[in-house]
C-alpha angles and dihedrals in degrees: 000000000000091000090052091052091049093051090050092050091050088049091051092050090048090052093052093048094051102034091083096046093047089069093061123111102222091211092052105038115091118213113234142182111287098031113134124216129199115211122185128185113202097210128133087291111034110235121202123193123184114191138173128218103249127216092268089059100250132122122217116229094182125177091016099052144322127300122287127205111231109145110124092021122116113256089250091056092043091054091048091050092051093044090051093050096049096035089072089078106018135045111260095231087064094057125089119186124183136171095232105178127020115218116230111281129224124206137168128224121198134171133032099010131115097247114015118191143088122320135181132202136183092213136057111268131188125229092261092050091048090054089050091052089057092054096267135280122306114259092255096044123129118237089212098097134186126212123198107213127166090344090307127112114225123191126209129177112213088189088075090050093053095039102042103011088246101177093192087065091059102051130181114266115240130209114286093009115155112215113204118195118189133192118267116248096208124020143144127225117232123210135168130227093012089279121121090211087070094063113168109181144293120264124203117234121236119250085246124047117309121202127199088258089056092050093049091057091052097055110114090216109066122216137162089260093119088076092063121100104190129055139169121237125191113208128164096344091311128108120210133180108228143169126251094262091063113125115238129215134206113287094016117142116223118203115198118196110233083181118028112281103226139140115218123215123190142157125057100002130121095246114018113197142091133304131194112270116256113186093204097061136082131214093279089064094056090044088056091048088057094052097262127272116328122240090275096039125110113257101206106023127080130166124216119215119198128191089271087068096235118131119225130182111260111241102163097294118164111275114229134196108275097023118137122217115205121198107202126209116279120252088239091056094047091049090052090047091051091049092058097067092038092052088049091053092046090049090051093049091048091051092050092049092050091049092049093050091050092048090050095057 
């Protein structure tokens, strides 16, 4: 039993050690100083060699063979160099080579991020994670990012990662990478609840046409907003309620309702109910959407009810999402309604008087 527990513990430790290196793309990872390799020879007596890449960039293969220089090579190239060196004396199928421990990585971030500078990490991080370490991108930053690696410029589009979960667009960051974040040329700002305090993020527009549906897929913070059908767009000092296939333009503001954006109208109207919020419109607009005042409704008086529950006379105040407009009963209708009971009483009194006169005769 004890032996079984020990073996399970060894397997657990082995899994932790190799879990990080198993994520590496051998054609992308660049070997650096401090990386540790595990080399095994499956001969009559299994020989295990653990060796570190020293500051001069070489890896010792003693007692199997001489040193090999692998710093700056891709992991695929490093494996090949080691194999070729050992393969001179031992059959390749009896050789096992594994990058066992990754040395801390250093990378640089410059451009439109909150805190540009040099960072280091003891774990493998993706491009998105590296940007988060730097405090995140500026609100107007482009998600089309360039990385300087081994004197080559690589380009990655995080929009593809957020929209389609394309992992290749969110690569692992290598030692001495320089991440360059530029400003977006065309973008829209996304808010929630029609309140600029609830800023979500800026989304870069595609070179072709980008609809609201396209922008929703590119948000780094995923929400159930794709199920919504109506949105508010602010363009050139004008608010409009639009559908998700609406084509956005540079500098638009997109307002996404976390709670439904409606204005409610009740009271003496033809069709009481709710209507999609439209920031451009006054109370008369929502009144017309409800079919106007009913026969008994007031023609020139509307009350505005806010969240605090107090009613105030509407005198062209700004209408906000969630507001309720109440159309009271007209004075004419109230007067007529009062006349009904009065006329009944008068009729009853008249009847009594007539009966009394007749009985007195």
